[in-house]
C-alpha positions in Angstrom: 165.4 14.9 33.8 166.3 14.3 37.4 167.0 10.7 36.6 169.6 11.6 33.9 171.2 14.3 36.0 171.6 12.2 39.1 173.0 9.2 37.1 175.3 11.5 35.2 176.6 13.2 38.3 177.1 9.9 40.1 179.0 8.5 37.1 181.1 11.7 36.8 182.4 11.4 40.4 182.7 7.6 39.9 180.5 6.5 42.8 178.2 3.5 42.9 174.6 3.7 44.1 175.6 1.7 47.2 178.3 4.3 48.0 175.9 7.1 47.5 173.3 5.3 49.7 175.8 4.9 52.5 176.8 8.6 52.2 173.3 9.9 52.3 171.3 7.4 54.3 169.0 7.0 51.3 168.2 3.3 50.4 170.1 2.1 47.3 166.8 0.8 45.9 165.3 4.3 46.2 168.4 5.8 44.4 168.0 3.2 41.7 164.3 4.1 41.2 165.1 7.8 41.0 167.8 7.2 38.4 165.4 5.1 36.3 162.7 7.7 36.5 160.4 5.4 38.5 160.3 7.6 41.5 160.5 11.3 42.3 162.4 12.9 45.0 161.7 15.7 47.5 164.0 18.8 47.4 165.5 17.6 50.6 166.4 14.2 49.0 167.8 15.9 45.9 169.9 18.2 48.1 171.3 15.3 50.1 172.2 13.4 46.9 173.7 16.4 45.3 175.8 17.4 48.4 177.1 13.8 48.7 178.2 14.0 45.0 179.9 17.4 45.5 177.2 19.4 43.7 174.9 22.2 44.8 171.2 22.3 43.9 170.2 25.6 42.2 166.7 26.5 41.1 166.8 28.1 37.7 163.7 29.8 36.2 162.1 27.9 33.3 163.6 28.7 29.9 161.4 30.7 27.5 161.1 29.7 23.9 163.7 32.4 23.0 166.0 31.2 25.8 165.8 27.6 24.4 166.6 28.7 20.9 169.5 30.9 22.0 170.8 28.0 24.2 170.6 25.6 21.2 172.5 28.1 19.0 175.2 28.5 21.6 175.6 24.8 22.2 176.6 24.5 18.6 178.7 27.7 18.7 180.5 26.2 21.7 181.4 23.2 19.6 182.8 25.4 16.9 184.7 27.4 19.6 186.3 24.2 20.9 187.1 23.0 17.4 188.4 26.3 15.9 188.8 28.9 18.7 190.9 31.4 16.6 188.3 31.7 13.8 185.3 31.9 16.2 186.9 34.4 18.5 188.0 36.5 15.5 184.4 36.6 14.2 183.1 37.6 17.6 185.8 40.4 18.1 185.0 41.7 14.6 181.3 41.9 15.6 182.1 43.8 18.7 184.2 46.3 16.6 181.3 46.7 14.2 178.9 47.4 17.0 181.3 50.1 18.4 181.8 51.6 14.9 178.1 51.8 14.2 177.5 53.6 17.5 180.8 55.1 18.7 179.2 56.4 21.9 178.0 52.9 22.7 178.5 52.2 26.4 176.0 49.4 27.0 177.2 47.1 29.7 176.8 43.9 27.6 179.4 45.2 25.0 181.9 45.8 27.8 181.0 42.4 29.3 181.6 40.6 26.0 184.9 42.5 25.6 186.1 41.0 28.9 184.6 37.5 28.2 186.4 37.2 24.8 189.7 37.6 26.6 189.0 34.4 28.7 190.3 31.0 27.6 188.1 29.6 24.9 187.1 26.6 27.0 185.8 28.9 29.7 183.9 30.9 27.1 182.4 27.7 25.7 181.2 26.7 29.2 179.8 30.2 29.9 177.7 30.6 26.8 175.7 27.4 27.7 175.4 28.2 31.4 171.8 28.3 32.6 172.3 31.2 35.0 170.7 34.6 34.5 174.0 36.3 33.4 174.6 33.8 30.6 171.0 34.0 29.5 171.3 37.7 29.1 174.6 37.5 27.3 173.1 35.0 24.8 170.5 37.6 23.8 173.3 40.0 22.7 175.8 37.5 21.4 178.7 38.5 19.1 178.8 35.0 17.7 176.5 35.9 14.8 177.7 34.3 11.6 179.4 31.3 13.3 176.6 28.9 12.5 175.5 27.8 9.0 171.9 28.2 8.0 171.5 24.4 8.3 172.9 24.5 11.9 170.6 27.4 12.8 167.5 25.5 11.5 168.6 22.3 13.4 169.0 24.3 16.6 165.6 25.9 16.2 164.1 22.4 15.6 165.9 21.1 18.7 164.6 24.0 20.8 161.0 23.5 19.6 161.1 19.8 20.5 162.5 20.3 24.0 
């Protein structure tokens, strides 16, 4: 996991291992070992590497089984959102309207939150619904994107979540 994230972040900012080594004072060979999964790293080392690449290290609580399933669903939903934003956002807005019609006095904060989120650019929404932070995790539990995925996509997402 760390290996893939470090390598991906380094490639994203187009830096070589040698450049990263010079920026952090960590031996290039050690960076190579970390990226190949042959060595671990202390939090201090991870923090130095991340900062040199322009990233921050954030500790996120482990995902529950339900969190993994919801995340897998929303990764697929995000793909649909990028491919056909009008259709996906229309379905989500219709779901919000139905929730309000079923319970007119509904004032739960997540409905209000989704109302605002659905006004954001679709690319921002696609990023938000797969974020690992606590706010996005809560939002996924009350998602208005019901009906976007086919049954086959739902089964595939559940299988992915079970194997991760």
